[in-house]
C-alpha atoms as one frame of an Amber mdcrd trajectory, in Angstrom:
protein
 288.315  36.318 162.731 288.618  36.641 158.932 286.319  33.627 158.351 283.853
  35.067 160.849 283.947  38.372 158.985 283.415  36.624 155.635 280.389  34.706
 156.910 278.700  37.760 158.395 279.254  39.711 155.170 277.567  36.890 153.206
 274.685  36.980 155.692 274.360  40.768 155.392 274.425  40.755 151.582 271.777
  38.000 151.364 269.501  39.687 153.902 269.882  43.059 152.230 269.221  41.602
 148.783 266.018  39.845 149.808 264.706  42.858 151.768 265.460  45.292 148.915
 263.856  43.012 146.327 260.696  42.827 148.415 260.353  46.612 148.424 259.973
  46.636 144.612 258.934  43.166 143.410 255.273  43.825 144.199 255.194  46.826
 141.858 254.826  44.474 138.883 252.828  41.707 140.574 250.362  43.578 142.802
 247.735  44.195 140.071 247.491  40.420 139.540 247.441  39.725 143.294 244.657
  42.280 143.810 242.677  40.739 140.955 242.833  37.315 142.637 242.330  38.392
 146.253 239.837  41.201 145.631 239.423  44.437 147.597 241.121  46.706 145.086
 240.288  49.591 147.431 242.986  48.274 149.789 245.609  48.072 147.018 247.934
  50.766 148.410 247.924  49.315 151.919 249.920  46.258 150.831 252.805  48.667
 150.206 252.023  51.045 153.068 251.969  48.412 155.829 255.455  47.221 154.816
 256.841  50.759 154.499 255.450  52.003 157.815 256.673  49.041 159.861 260.129
  48.935 158.312 260.564  52.693 158.843 259.520  52.867 162.494 261.445  49.720
 163.488 264.838  50.742 162.068 265.906  53.180 164.843 264.445  50.905 167.519
 266.440  47.964 166.136 269.588  50.079 166.102 269.111  51.020 169.747 268.399
  47.422 170.773 271.638  46.349 169.081 273.541  48.859 171.239 272.014  47.299
 174.342 272.016  43.585 173.458 274.471  43.102 170.604 274.244  43.162 166.811
 274.091  39.419 166.142 271.003  38.699 168.262 268.896  41.551 166.887 269.959
  41.020 163.277 269.272  37.272 163.537 265.839  37.964 165.033 265.077  40.266
 162.099 265.990  37.592 159.552 263.729  35.004 161.218 260.865  37.502 161.520
 261.190  38.430 157.835 261.200  34.722 156.913 258.068  34.112 159.000 256.325
  37.147 157.460 257.202  35.968 153.945 255.772  32.522 154.680 252.505  34.041
 155.933 252.283  36.366 152.891 252.634  33.375 150.583 249.619  31.701 152.207
 247.402  34.821 152.205 243.867  34.206 150.979 242.430  37.705 151.408 243.719
  41.219 150.932 243.326  41.899 154.665 245.554  38.924 155.458 248.157  40.061
 152.937 248.262  43.578 154.427 248.696  42.221 157.985 251.373  39.725 156.923
 253.176  42.383 154.885 253.328  44.390 158.119 255.011  41.397 159.808 257.433
  41.253 156.892 258.057  44.991 157.288 258.878  44.477 160.959 261.524  41.953
 159.931 262.889  44.331 157.299 263.042  47.102 159.893 265.167  44.888 162.123
 267.444  43.876 159.225 268.035  47.032 157.172 270.221  49.093 159.576 272.691
  46.282 160.204 274.757  46.332 157.017 275.953  49.820 157.963 276.108  49.125
 161.720 278.100  45.887 161.468 280.366  47.364 158.777 281.092  50.147 161.267
 282.148  47.532 163.827 284.260  45.454 161.441 286.026  47.864 159.107 288.169
  50.997 159.521 286.785  54.282 158.249 288.779  54.349 155.008 287.425  50.937
 153.935 283.780  51.539 154.711 283.166  53.394 151.460 283.910  50.207 149.506
 281.558  48.246 151.749 278.815  50.849 151.265 279.385  50.550 147.495 278.788
  46.797 147.782 275.515  47.411 149.586 274.512  49.941 146.930 275.229  47.312
 144.277 272.713  45.054 146.009 270.031  47.753 145.692 270.939  48.255 142.041
 270.845  44.509 141.432 267.463  44.198 143.139 266.069  46.980 140.935 266.932
  44.833 137.905 266.050  41.417 139.337 262.763  42.308 141.071 260.563  43.053
 138.015 262.036  40.134 136.044 261.574  37.730 138.949 258.059  38.957 139.626
 257.052  38.563 135.988 258.538  35.052 135.836 256.694  33.835 138.936 253.372
  35.298 137.816 253.599  33.839 134.302 255.067  30.396 135.058 254.294  29.557
 138.702 252.203  31.705 141.064 252.458  35.150 142.637 252.885  33.344 145.962
 256.430  32.430 144.936 257.535  36.058 145.204 257.285  35.407 148.951 258.243
  31.725 149.101 261.551  32.421 147.328 262.575  34.429 150.402 262.542  31.346
 152.640 265.752  29.587 151.462 267.578  32.929 151.111 266.638  33.990 154.656
 267.557  30.570 156.008 270.979  30.762 154.353 271.443  34.319 155.680 270.652
  33.091 159.195 272.979  30.075 158.971 275.904  32.159 157.698 275.340  34.566
 160.601 275.812  31.842 163.225 279.648  31.528 162.919 280.042  35.292 163.380
 282.102  36.040 166.495 280.952  39.470 167.551 283.653  41.817 168.888 281.178
  44.430 170.057 280.500  44.249 173.789 276.871  45.121 174.414 275.801  47.452
 177.209 273.078  45.710 179.183 270.099  47.831 180.161 266.351  47.665 180.614
 264.205  48.038 177.512 262.162  51.233 177.375 258.912  49.582 176.219 256.706
  52.632 176.751 259.106  54.875 174.852 259.237  52.381 171.991 255.437  52.238
 171.778 255.074  56.033 171.869 257.688  56.431 169.144 256.147  53.723 166.955
 252.619  55.116 167.281 253.737  58.714 166.708 255.669  57.896 163.531 252.853
  55.624 162.309 250.321  58.467 162.480 252.761  60.857 160.779 253.343  58.369
 157.957 249.605  57.757 157.596 249.328  61.372 156.443 251.407  60.394 153.402
 249.010  57.552 152.516 245.395  58.316 153.410 243.200  60.875 151.667 240.876
  61.652 154.570 241.473  62.838 158.153 245.067  63.875 157.377 244.886  66.850
 159.761 243.656  64.634 162.611 246.380  62.052 161.982 249.083  64.726 161.845
 247.889  66.267 165.137 247.795  62.864 166.870 251.210  61.922 165.505 252.773
  65.222 166.556 251.217  65.034 170.028 252.509  61.488 170.570 256.020  62.478
 169.492 256.003  65.459 171.873 254.936  63.147 174.720 257.659  60.700 173.617
 260.306  63.441 173.771 259.497  64.501 177.345 259.092  60.884 178.473 262.468
  59.852 177.023 264.311  62.674 178.766 263.484  61.056 182.116 264.576  57.530
 181.175 267.890  55.997 182.271 268.070  53.913 179.071 265.888  55.621 176.435
 265.053  54.116 173.049 266.395  57.309 171.453 269.148  58.812 173.649 268.847
  62.531 172.922 272.431  62.982 174.099 273.568  62.215 170.544 271.928  65.474
 169.452 274.151  67.467 171.791 276.711  67.150 169.015 275.614  69.928 166.635
 277.685  68.435 163.852 275.759  65.163 163.755 272.426  66.942 164.282 272.945
  69.043 161.148 274.045  65.942 159.235 270.711  64.297 160.165 268.796  67.437
 159.123 270.723  67.698 155.855 269.959  64.064 155.009 266.253  64.530 155.762
 265.884  67.669 153.605 268.024  66.286 150.762 266.007  63.079 150.455 262.734
  65.003 150.858 263.848  67.185 147.963 264.886  64.723 145.293 265.177  61.105
 146.496 261.700  60.534 145.076 262.899  61.370 141.551 263.103  57.667 140.681
 259.339  57.367 141.241 258.515  59.954 138.557 261.230  59.745 135.884 259.731
  56.501 134.431 256.367  58.290 134.139 258.001  61.095 132.128 259.960  58.710
 129.899 256.954  56.487 129.150 254.088  59.016 128.914 255.947  62.043 127.550
 259.083  60.732 125.815 257.320  57.566 124.568 260.016  55.129 125.710 259.428
  51.518 126.727 259.197  50.443 130.387 262.531  48.656 129.941 264.353  51.807
 128.772 262.696  53.961 131.415 263.859  51.504 134.081 267.371  51.409 132.609
 267.655  55.190 132.986 267.355  54.738 136.746 270.533  52.649 136.799 272.416
  55.940 136.548 271.692  56.411 140.275 273.306  53.086 141.191 276.332  53.781
 138.975 276.895  57.256 140.424 276.295  56.032 143.977 278.947  53.319 143.682
 281.471  55.649 142.042 281.265  58.015 145.015 280.928  55.401 147.761 284.210
  53.613 147.053 286.618  56.525 147.715 284.406  58.387 150.241 285.930  56.696
 153.309 289.449  57.796 152.360 288.297  61.304 151.443 286.853  61.820 154.926
 290.319  61.366 156.431 291.743  63.980 154.046 289.005  66.576 153.744 286.489
  66.032 156.560 282.717  65.623 156.565 281.729  69.248 155.947 283.417  69.873
 152.601 282.317  66.485 151.225 278.701  67.110 152.210 278.850  70.577 150.627
 280.105  68.967 147.392 277.406  66.280 147.578 274.669  68.859 148.082 276.076
  70.980 145.252 275.725  67.991 142.925 272.197  67.442 144.245 271.253  71.052
 143.493 272.721  70.717 139.974 270.524  67.672 139.364 267.601  69.741 140.669
 268.317  72.490 138.111 268.445  69.944 135.286 265.175  68.361 136.444 263.483
  71.767 136.665 264.514  72.324 133.016 263.065  68.966 131.887 260.751  69.265
 128.856 259.162  67.242 126.043 262.319  67.340 123.877 264.412  65.442 126.408
 264.795  61.680 126.398 266.887  58.802 127.682 270.376  60.386 127.518 269.359
  63.580 129.331 267.515  61.753 132.132 270.263  59.117 132.525 272.770  61.952
 132.945 270.576  63.556 135.615 270.228  60.266 137.472 274.002  59.750 137.283
 274.626  63.170 138.875 271.977  62.434 141.486 273.639  59.085 142.201 276.980
  60.854 142.697 275.262  63.300 145.065 273.417  60.757 147.198 276.365  58.352
 147.104 278.552  61.003 148.724 275.900  62.357 151.106 274.756  58.921 152.259
 278.178  57.292 152.656 279.683  60.283 154.466 276.553  60.566 156.613 276.624
  56.898 157.644 280.321  57.042 158.552 279.872  60.340 160.417 276.945  58.928
 162.393 279.303  56.192 163.639 282.441  58.252 164.202 280.845  61.157 166.052
 279.153  59.171 168.846 280.238  56.863 171.642 280.799  53.153 171.110 277.449
  52.202 172.637 275.520  54.734 170.561 276.700  53.665 167.095 273.647  51.480
 166.459 271.019  54.107 167.243 272.995  56.881 165.542 273.472  54.901 162.311
 269.875  53.707 162.201 268.552  57.187 163.042 270.461  58.621 160.088 268.763
  56.015 157.876 265.438  56.783 159.557 265.802  60.482 158.625 266.494  59.428
 155.043 263.410  57.167 154.957 261.148  59.814 156.476 262.397  62.413 154.003
 261.719  60.041 151.126 258.175  59.196 152.283 257.188  62.827 152.812 258.912
  64.027 149.634 257.229  61.444 147.425 253.844  62.391 148.917 254.383  66.091
 148.188 255.581  65.305 144.666 252.572  63.066 144.059 250.234  65.882 145.073
 252.069  68.336 142.805 251.864  65.879 139.898 248.070  66.137 139.925 248.135
  69.920 140.373 249.034  70.647 136.747 246.749  70.973 133.761 248.679  68.161
 132.063 251.115  65.398 133.033 254.089  67.470 131.840 252.826  70.481 133.761
 252.551  68.397 136.938 256.030  66.938 136.407 257.412  70.453 136.044 255.746
  71.493 139.321 257.096  68.550 141.315 260.664  68.925 140.053 260.579  72.673
 140.656 259.695  71.835 144.252 262.610  69.363 144.329 265.051  71.979 143.093
 263.917  74.598 145.636 264.091  72.044 148.478 267.575  70.970 147.332 268.716
  74.586 147.804 267.573  74.382 151.445 269.532  71.134 151.831 272.564  72.844
 150.259 272.351  75.697 152.776 272.233  73.306 155.781 275.507  71.689 154.659
 277.293  74.956 155.525 275.969  74.737 159.096 277.932  71.527 159.723 280.969
  72.454 161.791 284.431  71.924 160.377 286.360  69.135 162.105 289.786  69.677
 163.541 291.366  66.239 163.850 290.774  62.798 162.345 292.044  59.548 163.602
 292.444  56.371 161.580 290.948  53.319 163.213 292.878  50.097 163.203 291.315
  46.677 163.242
């Protein structure tokens, strides 16, 4: 059992590392890729196709793992991501790259929920904080490795190697998954294909609003209509893709809402702090990137003890503390001006890392503890889905506010003022989470 657990953890870490690197490695290499493949007008879609597919597939993958087991669905995701990476490496046109990035995004969508889901199956509550800290370290490591790796491949080999390098890593992740002896007993059921399609199409149209410049009202209406149809359709299904029974628990519903509003408010900060540090403070790209490491440091510091704290204090008080820290970071960001530099912004990112480290870790554990055994996959992945949707919408709003000012600094002030105000709404929802009465310690 211990060897099986070790192998699956290696598989998870490798899969998570390669998927997280691929979300950022193209930031430094895409200008060169676009120059070679042409169609600069489609530049943003190479990112959008990956983001949309990975976002809409995460909750579906979580639900499928409840029905058919974690190992099968996770393994399928790894192979799909490998296949998508191979196709991306052989792209000869921008259209091909966008389509193949979508395939890659599908694989990422199948992979990304499983670190938290499988950790929930393998480890007791008080140990999961340490595991979440390990996963956070992988995101922090990828933030450092991705630009360096991308620059190396472009300068010394070819941009195609940013995709080809995924092949041996994915293969090793798949092979180390094979010895895993899964304890979870799946609950066999029919797949709700129509529900899955309605959900995917509805979320796709909603996310398109965050990307396109034209027809946003039409896309939002179509997306909303499809999601309404999805809701009424799912209520009649014996085995729905999203079992709405999990929302009967008001505690977990407010945790989902709190995560969505909190990430909408300030999770996009990392997209705009480098702009401030480079254009306003005059720092180098290296220093501006280093400032973002404060998030990873703070996240890990809070993740490690969070599992034990839940047993002592409960979800509600920890989420109130996390949202208080988030609001404090919002105040500091709203006060940002031309005199501030690296130390001030690193401190803000550290506080924000502490906030999201607590909110995210407690939220993931709560989404597993507050539902039935055969709903852990969908509940965990839906929590992550709320976080991803909040991020996508928040970054879009902030981007629009950035261009609303008379200067770059004016726009930055507007977007962080929005973040602070939204963080106050997130803070208020934390008080709506009911206080728990009893906790039990799981034993493995």
